[in-house]
C-alpha positions as CSV (number, residue, x, y, z in Angstrom):
1,M,7.7,-44.7,-12.8
2,K,11.5,-43.9,-12.8
3,Q,11.8,-45.7,-16.0
4,I,8.9,-43.8,-17.5
5,Y,10.5,-40.4,-16.9
6,L,13.9,-41.4,-18.1
7,F,12.4,-42.5,-21.3
8,L,10.4,-39.2,-21.5
9,S,13.7,-37.3,-21.0
10,L,15.5,-39.2,-23.9
11,L,12.4,-38.4,-26.0
12,V,12.3,-34.9,-25.2
13,A,15.9,-34.6,-26.0
14,L,15.4,-36.1,-29.5
15,T,12.1,-34.4,-30.4
16,G,11.6,-31.3,-27.8
17,F,8.3,-30.9,-25.8
18,G,5.1,-31.4,-27.2
19,Q,3.8,-28.6,-25.3
20,G,6.6,-26.4,-24.5
21,T,7.3,-23.9,-21.6
22,P,8.3,-20.3,-21.8
23,I,11.4,-19.5,-19.6
24,I,12.8,-16.0,-18.7
25,T,16.2,-16.1,-19.8
26,M,17.6,-12.5,-19.4
27,I,16.1,-9.1,-18.2
28,A,17.7,-5.7,-18.8
29,D,17.4,-2.2,-17.5
30,G,18.8,0.1,-20.3
31,D,20.5,3.3,-19.4
32,E,19.3,5.4,-22.4
33,S,17.3,8.6,-22.0
34,G,14.5,7.9,-19.6
35,G,16.2,4.7,-18.2
36,T,15.4,2.6,-21.4
37,P,15.0,0.2,-23.0
38,E,13.7,-2.3,-20.6
39,V,13.9,-5.8,-22.0
40,L,12.8,-9.4,-21.2
41,E,14.2,-12.3,-23.2
42,I,12.3,-15.4,-23.1
43,Y,13.1,-18.9,-24.4
44,A,10.5,-21.0,-25.8
45,N,11.5,-24.5,-24.8
46,G,9.7,-26.7,-27.1
47,T,6.5,-25.4,-28.9
48,V,5.1,-22.6,-27.0
49,D,1.7,-21.0,-27.6
50,F,1.9,-17.6,-26.3
51,T,-1.8,-17.0,-26.5
52,Q,-1.9,-19.0,-23.1
53,Y,0.6,-16.7,-21.2
54,S,0.8,-13.3,-19.7
55,L,3.5,-11.1,-18.0
56,Q,3.0,-9.6,-14.5
57,N,5.3,-7.3,-12.7
58,Q,5.7,-6.2,-8.9
59,T,7.3,-2.9,-8.1
60,N,9.6,-1.5,-5.3
61,G,8.4,-2.9,-2.0
62,G,5.1,-4.0,-3.2
63,T,3.6,-7.4,-2.5
64,T,1.0,-7.6,-5.2
65,W,1.4,-8.7,-8.6
66,G,-0.2,-6.6,-11.3
67,N,0.0,-4.8,-14.8
68,T,-1.0,-8.1,-16.5
69,F,0.4,-8.0,-20.2
70,D,-0.9,-10.5,-22.7
71,L,1.8,-12.1,-24.6
72,S,-0.7,-13.5,-27.5
73,P,0.8,-11.3,-30.2
74,L,3.7,-13.5,-30.2
75,G,1.9,-16.3,-31.5
76,T,3.4,-19.7,-31.6
77,V,7.3,-20.2,-31.3
78,T,9.2,-23.4,-31.2
79,D,12.9,-23.6,-29.5
80,G,13.5,-19.7,-30.1
81,F,14.0,-16.6,-28.3
82,V,11.4,-13.8,-28.1
83,Y,11.8,-10.2,-26.8
84,V,9.4,-7.9,-24.9
85,Y,10.5,-4.6,-24.6
86,S,9.6,-1.0,-23.4
87,N,10.9,2.4,-24.7
88,K,9.0,4.0,-21.8
89,N,8.8,7.8,-22.4
90,N,11.6,7.7,-24.9
91,S,10.5,9.2,-28.2
92,T,13.3,7.2,-29.9
93,D,13.1,3.4,-30.5
94,V,16.1,2.7,-28.5
95,F,15.2,-0.9,-28.4
96,T,15.8,-1.3,-32.3
97,L,19.0,0.8,-32.0
98,N,20.5,-1.3,-29.1
99,Y,19.2,-4.8,-30.2
100,P,19.5,-4.6,-34.1
101,S,19.8,-8.3,-34.6
102,V,16.3,-8.8,-33.0
103,T,13.9,-8.4,-36.2
104,T,11.3,-10.9,-35.4
105,N,9.8,-12.6,-32.4
106,K,9.5,-9.1,-30.6
107,L,6.5,-7.5,-28.7
108,D,6.3,-3.6,-27.9
109,A,5.1,-3.2,-24.4
110,T,5.6,0.4,-24.2
111,S,2.1,1.4,-23.7
112,S,1.8,-1.2,-20.6
113,S,3.2,-0.6,-17.4
114,V,4.6,-4.2,-17.1
115,L,7.9,-3.2,-18.1
116,N,8.1,0.2,-16.3
117,I,10.7,-1.5,-14.2
118,N,13.9,0.0,-12.5
119,G,16.3,-2.7,-11.7
120,D,14.8,-3.5,-8.3
121,D,11.5,-4.7,-9.6
122,R,10.2,-8.4,-10.1
123,I,8.6,-9.8,-13.2
124,R,6.9,-13.3,-13.8
125,I,5.2,-15.5,-16.6
126,I,1.9,-16.7,-15.8
127,E,-0.6,-19.1,-17.4
128,T,-3.5,-16.5,-18.3
129,G,-6.3,-18.9,-17.7
130,S,-5.4,-20.2,-14.5
131,S,-2.9,-17.7,-13.2
132,A,-0.3,-20.5,-12.5
133,V,3.1,-19.0,-12.2
134,I,5.4,-20.6,-14.8
135,D,8.8,-18.6,-14.4
136,T,9.9,-15.7,-12.1
137,Y,12.7,-13.2,-11.8
138,G,13.2,-11.7,-8.4
139,V,12.4,-12.4,-4.8
140,D,8.5,-12.1,-4.2
141,G,7.6,-9.1,-2.0
142,Q,11.3,-7.7,-1.8
143,D,12.7,-4.4,-3.1
144,G,15.7,-5.5,-5.1
145,T,17.6,-2.5,-4.2
146,G,21.1,-3.5,-2.8
147,T,20.4,-7.3,-3.2
148,A,22.6,-9.5,-5.2
149,W,20.0,-9.8,-7.9
150,E,19.6,-6.1,-8.5
151,Y,20.0,-5.3,-12.2
152,K,19.8,-1.5,-12.2
153,D,21.5,0.2,-15.3
154,G,22.5,-3.6,-15.9
155,Y,21.3,-7.1,-16.7
156,A,20.9,-10.6,-15.4
157,K,21.2,-13.9,-17.3
158,R,19.9,-17.2,-16.5
159,L,22.4,-20.0,-16.4
160,N,22.4,-22.7,-19.0
161,G,20.2,-25.8,-18.2
162,T,18.0,-24.0,-15.5
163,G,14.5,-23.2,-15.1
164,P,11.7,-22.4,-15.3
165,D,11.6,-21.4,-11.6
166,P,8.0,-20.5,-10.4
167,V,9.5,-19.3,-7.2
168,F,12.9,-17.3,-7.9
169,V,16.3,-19.2,-7.7
170,E,19.0,-16.9,-7.2
171,T,21.7,-19.5,-8.0
172,N,20.2,-20.0,-11.5
173,W,21.4,-16.5,-12.6
174,E,24.3,-14.4,-13.3
175,F,24.1,-10.6,-12.5
176,H,25.7,-7.6,-14.0
177,N,24.2,-4.8,-12.1
178,G,25.4,-1.5,-13.3
179,A,26.9,-3.0,-16.5
180,L,25.1,-0.8,-19.0
181,N,25.7,2.4,-17.1
182,T,26.7,5.2,-19.4
183,H,26.5,3.0,-22.4
184,G,24.1,2.5,-25.1
185,A,23.7,3.1,-29.0
186,V,22.6,6.8,-28.4
187,Q,25.2,7.7,-25.7
188,D,28.4,6.1,-26.7
189,G,27.6,4.0,-29.7
190,T,27.8,0.7,-27.8
191,T,24.8,-1.4,-28.5
192,Y,23.4,-3.5,-25.6
193,E,23.2,-6.7,-27.4
194,S,27.1,-6.4,-27.9
195,I,27.4,-6.3,-24.0
196,I,24.9,-8.7,-22.9
197,G,25.5,-11.3,-25.6
198,I,21.6,-12.1,-26.2
199,G,20.0,-15.6,-27.5
200,T,22.9,-17.6,-25.8
201,Y,20.6,-19.4,-23.4
202,T,20.9,-23.4,-23.6
203,P,17.9,-25.1,-22.1
204,P,17.7,-28.4,-20.0
205,T,18.4,-31.7,-22.0
206,T,16.3,-33.6,-19.7
207,V,12.8,-33.3,-18.0
208,S,12.1,-34.0,-14.6
209,P,8.9,-33.4,-12.7
210,S,9.2,-30.2,-10.5
211,L,6.8,-28.9,-7.7
212,A,6.8,-25.4,-6.3
213,V,4.7,-23.4,-3.8
214,T,4.0,-19.9,-5.2
215,S,1.9,-18.6,-2.5
216,P,2.3,-17.9,0.4
217,T,5.9,-17.1,0.7
218,N,8.1,-18.7,3.2
219,G,8.1,-16.4,6.3
220,Q,4.9,-14.8,5.3
221,V,3.0,-13.4,8.4
222,F,-1.0,-13.5,8.2
223,S,-3.2,-11.3,10.2
224,P,-4.5,-12.7,13.7
225,V,-8.1,-13.0,12.4
226,T,-6.8,-15.7,9.6
227,T,-8.2,-19.0,10.2
228,S,-7.4,-20.5,6.5
229,V,-5.0,-20.0,3.9
230,D,-4.8,-21.0,0.1
231,V,-1.6,-22.6,-0.8
232,V,-1.0,-22.2,-4.4
233,F,1.5,-24.3,-6.3
234,T,2.8,-25.3,-9.7
235,V,3.8,-28.4,-11.1
236,Q,6.0,-29.0,-14.3
237,N,6.5,-32.1,-16.4
238,F,3.9,-34.1,-14.5
239,T,0.1,-34.2,-15.1
240,V,-1.6,-34.2,-11.9
241,G,-4.7,-36.5,-12.1
242,T,-3.1,-38.6,-14.9
243,D,0.5,-39.3,-14.0
244,G,-0.4,-39.4,-10.2
245,S,-1.4,-36.7,-7.5
246,V,-0.3,-34.3,-5.2
247,D,-0.1,-35.3,-1.5
248,W,0.0,-32.8,1.1
249,R,-0.1,-32.3,5.0
250,L,-0.4,-29.7,7.7
251,D,2.1,-29.4,10.4
252,G,3.4,-33.0,10.0
253,G,-0.3,-34.3,10.3
254,S,-1.9,-37.0,8.1
255,W,-1.3,-36.9,4.2
256,N,-4.1,-35.8,2.0
257,T,-4.6,-36.5,-1.6
258,Q,-5.3,-33.9,-4.4
259,T,-5.8,-34.9,-8.1
260,D,-5.8,-31.3,-9.6
261,T,-3.6,-28.3,-9.3
262,N,-6.2,-26.1,-7.5
263,P,-5.1,-24.2,-4.6
264,I,-5.0,-26.2,-1.5
265,T,-7.1,-24.6,1.5
266,V,-5.9,-25.3,4.8
267,S,-8.3,-24.2,7.6
268,G,-8.8,-24.4,11.3
269,L,-5.5,-22.3,11.7
270,T,-4.5,-20.8,15.2
271,A,-1.8,-18.3,16.1
272,G,1.8,-19.4,15.7
273,S,3.7,-21.0,13.0
274,H,2.5,-23.5,10.3
275,T,4.2,-25.7,7.8
276,V,2.7,-27.3,4.6
277,D,4.4,-30.2,3.0
278,L,3.6,-31.2,-0.5
279,K,5.0,-34.2,-2.8
280,L,4.2,-35.9,-6.2
281,V,3.1,-39.4,-6.0
282,D,2.3,-42.0,-8.7
283,N,-1.0,-43.4,-9.3
284,S,-0.3,-46.1,-6.5
285,G,0.5,-43.5,-4.2
286,N,4.1,-44.1,-4.2
287,D,6.6,-41.2,-4.0
288,L,8.5,-40.6,-7.2
289,N,12.0,-41.5,-7.3
290,P,13.9,-39.2,-7.0
291,A,11.4,-37.5,-4.6
292,V,9.7,-34.4,-5.7
293,E,8.8,-32.4,-2.5
294,A,8.0,-28.7,-1.7
295,S,7.0,-27.1,1.5
296,V,6.2,-23.6,2.8
297,T,6.1,-22.1,6.3
298,F,4.1,-19.3,7.3
299,E,2.6,-17.7,10.6
300,I,-0.6,-16.4,12.0
301,A,0.2,-13.4,14.1
302,T,-0.8,-12.4,17.6
303,Y,-1.5,-9.1,18.8
304,T,0.8,-7.2,21.1
305,V,-1.5,-5.3,23.7
306,V,-0.6,-1.6,24.3
307,H,-2.3,0.8,26.6
308,T,-1.4,4.3,25.1
309,I,-0.9,5.7,21.6
310,A,2.6,6.4,22.5
311,D,3.3,2.6,23.2
312,L,1.5,2.0,19.9
313,R,3.7,4.4,18.0
314,N,6.6,2.7,19.4
315,G,5.6,-0.5,17.7
316,T,7.3,-2.2,15.0
317,I,6.2,-1.7,11.2
318,G,4.6,-4.8,10.3
319,D,3.6,-6.3,13.4
320,Y,0.0,-6.3,14.8
321,Y,-1.2,-4.5,17.9
322,H,-4.4,-4.3,20.2
323,F,-4.6,-0.8,21.6
324,D,-7.1,-1.2,24.7
325,G,-6.8,2.3,26.0
326,E,-9.3,5.2,25.2
327,A,-8.7,7.8,22.4
328,F,-10.7,10.4,20.9
329,T,-11.4,11.1,17.2
330,I,-10.1,14.3,15.7
331,G,-11.2,13.8,12.2
332,G,-11.9,11.4,9.5
333,Q,-13.7,10.6,6.1
334,A,-14.8,7.8,3.9
335,F,-13.9,7.1,0.5
336,Q,-15.9,5.9,-2.6
337,S,-14.1,2.6,-2.3
338,G,-16.0,2.1,1.1
339,A,-12.6,2.5,3.0
340,V,-12.1,5.1,5.7
341,K,-9.2,7.1,7.1
342,G,-9.5,8.6,10.7
343,Y,-7.4,10.1,13.1
344,A,-7.4,9.5,16.9
345,Q,-5.4,10.8,19.9
346,D,-5.0,10.4,23.6
347,A,-3.0,12.5,26.1
348,T,0.4,10.6,24.7
349,G,0.0,11.0,21.0
350,G,-2.1,10.5,17.8
351,I,-2.4,7.8,15.2
352,L,-3.7,7.5,11.5
353,A,-6.2,4.6,11.2
354,F,-7.0,3.0,7.9
355,I,-10.3,1.1,7.9
356,P,-10.7,-1.4,5.0
357,P,-14.2,-1.7,3.6
358,G,-16.5,-4.1,5.6
359,I,-14.5,-3.8,8.9
360,T,-16.8,-1.6,11.0
361,T,-20.3,-0.3,11.1
362,N,-19.2,2.4,13.7
363,A,-19.3,5.9,12.6
364,P,-17.9,8.0,15.5
365,N,-18.6,11.7,15.6
366,L,-15.8,14.2,16.4
367,Y,-14.2,13.7,19.7
368,D,-16.1,10.4,20.4
369,G,-14.2,7.9,22.6
370,I,-12.9,4.6,21.0
371,T,-11.1,1.5,22.2
372,D,-10.2,-2.0,21.4
373,V,-8.3,-0.8,18.1
374,K,-6.7,-3.8,16.6
375,G,-4.6,-4.0,13.4
376,K,-1.2,-4.0,11.5
377,L,1.4,-1.0,11.8
378,K,2.4,0.3,8.3
379,D,4.2,3.2,6.9
380,Y,2.2,5.5,4.7
381,H,4.5,7.9,3.0
382,G,6.2,8.6,6.2
383,V,3.2,8.8,8.5
384,L,2.6,5.8,10.9
385,E,-0.6,4.2,10.2
386,I,-2.7,1.3,11.8
387,E,-4.6,-0.7,9.4
388,L,-7.6,-2.3,11.2
389,T,-8.1,-5.9,10.8
390,E,-11.1,-6.0,13.3
391,D,-14.0,-3.6,14.4
392,F,-13.5,-1.3,17.4
393,T,-15.3,-0.3,20.2
394,M,-17.0,3.1,21.0
395,T,-16.6,4.0,24.7
396,G,-19.8,6.3,24.8
397,N,-17.5,9.2,26.1
398,N,-16.8,12.5,24.3
399,Q,-13.9,14.7,25.0
400,V,-12.7,17.8,23.2
401,Q,-9.2,17.5,22.2
402,N,-7.4,21.0,22.3
403,P,-5.0,21.9,19.5
404,Q,-1.4,22.4,20.5
405,V,-0.2,25.9,19.3
406,V,2.9,25.4,17.5
407,T,5.3,27.9,15.8
408,L,6.1,27.0,12.1
409,A,9.8,26.8,13.0
410,D,9.1,24.3,15.8
411,Y,6.9,22.2,13.6
412,I,9.4,22.1,10.7
413,A,12.1,21.0,13.1
414,N,10.0,18.4,15.2
415,H,7.0,17.6,13.0
416,D,7.4,13.9,13.9
417,D,6.4,14.9,17.7
418,Y,3.1,16.2,16.3
419,E,2.3,13.6,13.8
420,S,-1.5,12.8,13.7
421,E,-2.2,15.3,16.5
422,L,-4.3,18.4,16.5
423,I,-2.2,21.5,16.1
424,Q,-2.7,25.1,15.5
425,F,-0.6,27.9,13.8
426,N,-1.4,31.4,14.5
427,N,-1.0,34.5,12.6
428,V,-0.2,32.9,9.5
429,T,-1.2,33.6,5.9
430,I,-2.0,31.1,3.1
431,D,-0.5,31.3,-0.5
432,A,-3.6,30.7,-2.7
433,N,-1.6,29.8,-5.8
434,G,-4.0,31.9,-7.9
435,D,-6.9,29.9,-6.7
436,T,-10.2,31.5,-5.1
437,D,-11.5,28.5,-3.6
438,F,-9.6,25.5,-1.9
439,Q,-9.0,22.9,-4.5
440,S,-9.3,19.1,-3.8
441,S,-5.9,17.3,-2.9
442,T,-3.8,20.5,-3.2
443,N,-1.1,21.9,-1.6
444,Y,-0.8,25.5,-0.5
445,D,1.9,27.2,1.4
446,V,1.4,28.4,4.8
447,T,4.0,31.3,6.1
448,D,4.5,33.4,9.0
449,G,7.0,35.5,7.1
450,T,10.0,33.5,7.9
451,D,9.0,29.8,7.7
452,T,6.8,27.9,5.5
453,V,4.8,24.9,6.0
454,V,2.5,22.8,3.5
455,L,-1.4,23.1,4.1
456,R,-2.9,20.2,2.1
457,T,-6.8,19.8,1.5
458,A,-7.0,16.2,2.6
459,F,-10.3,16.7,3.9
460,N,-13.2,17.1,1.4
461,D,-15.3,19.3,3.9
462,L,-12.8,22.1,3.0
463,V,-12.7,21.7,-0.8
464,G,-14.7,24.6,-2.4
465,E,-14.4,26.9,0.4
466,T,-13.0,30.5,-0.1
467,I,-9.4,30.9,0.6
468,P,-8.8,33.7,3.4
469,T,-6.6,36.3,2.2
470,G,-5.5,37.9,5.5
471,A,-3.7,36.5,8.6
472,V,-5.4,33.6,10.0
473,N,-5.1,30.9,12.7
474,I,-5.2,27.5,11.3
475,T,-6.0,24.2,13.2
476,G,-5.6,20.7,11.6
477,I,-4.0,17.5,11.8
478,G,-0.1,17.2,11.8
479,S,1.1,15.1,9.1
480,E,3.9,14.7,6.5
481,Y,4.3,13.5,2.9
482,N,7.8,11.6,2.6
483,G,9.6,14.0,5.2
484,T,7.7,17.2,4.0
485,P,5.7,18.3,7.1
486,Q,2.0,19.2,6.2
487,I,-1.2,20.4,8.1
488,F,-4.6,19.2,7.2
489,P,-7.5,21.5,8.3
490,R,-10.8,19.5,8.7
491,D,-13.1,22.0,7.2
492,I,-13.2,25.9,7.1
493,N,-14.0,26.3,10.7
494,D,-10.5,25.3,11.3
495,I,-9.3,28.5,9.6
496,V,-10.1,31.6,11.6
497,D,-9.4,35.1,11.1
498,A,-6.5,35.9,13.4
499,N,-7.8,39.5,14.0
500,A,-11.4,38.2,15.0
501,I,-10.6,36.2,17.9
502,S,-11.9,38.7,20.4
503,E,-14.5,40.2,18.5
504,N,-17.8,39.1,17.5
505,N,-17.8,39.2,13.5
506,I,-21.0,36.9,13.2
507,D,-23.8,39.0,11.9
508,G,-27.0,38.8,14.0
509,L,-25.3,36.6,16.7
510,E,-27.7,35.7,19.6
511,V,-27.1,33.2,22.4
512,Y,-30.3,32.3,24.7
513,P,-31.4,31.8,27.2
514,N,-28.4,33.2,29.0
515,P,-28.3,32.5,31.9
516,V,-29.2,28.9,31.1
517,I,-31.7,27.5,33.4
518,N,-33.1,24.5,31.5
519,K,-30.0,22.5,30.3
520,Q,-30.5,24.0,26.7
521,V,-29.0,26.9,25.0
522,F,-29.9,28.2,21.4
523,V,-27.4,29.8,19.0
524,T,-28.9,31.8,16.0
525,S,-27.5,34.2,13.4
526,A,-28.4,35.9,10.1
527,S,-26.7,32.8,8.3
528,T,-27.9,29.4,7.9
529,D,-24.5,27.9,8.0
530,V,-23.2,25.4,10.2
531,K,-21.8,26.4,13.4
532,Q,-19.0,25.2,15.5
533,I,-19.5,25.6,19.2
534,I,-16.7,25.4,21.7
535,I,-17.1,26.0,25.4
536,Y,-14.2,26.8,27.9
537,N,-14.0,26.9,31.5
538,V,-12.7,29.9,33.5
539,L,-9.2,28.2,33.1
540,G,-9.4,28.5,29.4
541,K,-9.8,24.7,28.8
542,A,-12.0,23.7,26.1
543,I,-14.5,21.2,28.0
544,Y,-17.3,20.8,25.1
545,Q,-17.4,20.9,21.4
546,T,-20.2,20.2,18.8
547,E,-21.4,21.4,15.6
548,I,-25.0,22.8,15.0
549,N,-27.4,24.1,12.6
550,N,-28.9,27.6,13.0
551,G,-31.2,27.7,15.9
552,Q,-30.6,23.9,16.9
553,A,-30.6,23.2,20.9
554,I,-27.3,22.7,22.7
555,N,-27.8,20.3,25.7
556,V,-25.3,21.5,28.4
557,G,-26.8,19.5,31.2
558,Q,-23.4,17.8,31.6
559,L,-21.8,21.0,32.8
560,K,-21.9,22.2,36.4
561,A,-23.5,25.6,37.3
562,G,-20.9,28.5,36.7
563,I,-19.7,30.9,34.3
564,Y,-18.0,29.7,31.0
565,M,-16.6,31.2,27.7
566,M,-18.5,30.1,24.4
567,K,-16.7,30.4,21.1
568,I,-19.0,30.3,18.1
569,I,-17.2,29.8,14.6
570,E,-19.2,30.2,11.4
571,N,-18.0,30.2,7.9
572,G,-14.5,31.2,9.3
573,Q,-16.1,34.2,11.5
574,V,-15.8,34.1,15.3
575,G,-18.1,35.3,18.0
576,L,-17.2,35.1,21.9
577,Q,-20.2,35.2,24.3
578,K,-20.0,34.8,28.3
579,L,-22.3,31.9,29.1
580,I,-23.8,31.5,32.5
581,I,-25.2,28.2,33.7
582,K,-27.4,28.0,36.8
């Protein structure tokens, strides 16, 4: 077998590849207006039919490859360079100005997002039909800011005789981060190609088989519910099924043989670290000489058990947790995608929960108790979030969560202390921004005359409601957006006339029978609007809360005989009624 590959190497050195391979040889982040142009130099090593290939990118700290861009317009190129570029939002064709010698084999990707990159992003070439990774620049899943391979306002060039690398190999590159800063044909008359020296790459002169795992990445951590993982790999200069096969094993066990390049599914996985080894073998089952091997190590996570939300909030982003205490829902809503976002709090704190589609069939009402919450801690624009990996449990309990009254100044200074908890601002006004009704996903300033906090319509039930013009008390969920504190009222009943709190402003309000003698009380008014009911004990503590339709019975059988105060909120208006239960 060694002689065969030696002969093939000599043959290729003389005639080139029969079936060529595209190799990324330069990436540049221009510094002209708008951060342009973004340029990718690709070498067609042999005869490359670009109709078979596409580009994909991975931006910032993301872990998903996307923005697939078809390279078909480049056609077929033999032993030559091609250039894919984007002028982004620049009205000037700064690519042509900065790379004047590139007159052919170029492809404008300005209309795509694939080259909407900023010096810290990753790019790769894939085979369009199979999604097999051919060559990659940048570490998968890593924001390049501050790394050796960052190329912001600069460029990176592949070293001669290296590549392609389905998994990024840093030592195969030279880096010039910041080298294009303040330069450019428009800025100072210096073209980028004169700085970079394009089209200088020399390909390998020999051909050797290669094997690389492209997914999962080394050190990747999977959810505790994971029992199987697909290992995706690429093979170069070796035809699996003709020249030999791919042998693989899990955790040092017996070798298995695969005669195609489909992903290898390893199953029966349990919590802990696992390693998959792969190697190329000839048709007799013998290792190649020299050996061609690859391996990947990944982990199936375990849950850390916590008993309070405060303990959960003290967890580590990216780790998995099992909250086994009891918390109570304070708001939530579903989205068209089938995902749900909800908030829950206990006596120690609050948390935002993201529930992907298909995780649960539970539908808790406001203030319902929940437990057995399992998931991964994540950061959502500065807000701590647990993304559920399994269904949670309903406790069957119901407990009203009282909002904490907070001044705007205190909230601005300490908003992290109130994150995802129910809070209340008193005697504030809302800047309607010229709107009459609350608009979807819109920010409105709330002020007490000195300080200002953002009210955001994060809940759909508030959208379309009339924006109050006077002083109001606002209840909502404390949140933020990348450090800017916000409050999310859940519906219009969370926004109450500040001057109506001690009055009955509900037309035709009746509460009967009062005293209550058969565990049921009815609330009616002249309006058919939904009514929010809150019952307080003599200490002023809210002990029961519900929402009813006009005339609907309220079951107060769980309350002991005594005197209570009932607050009725209807379309922003408030009524107070002493309630006697016998």
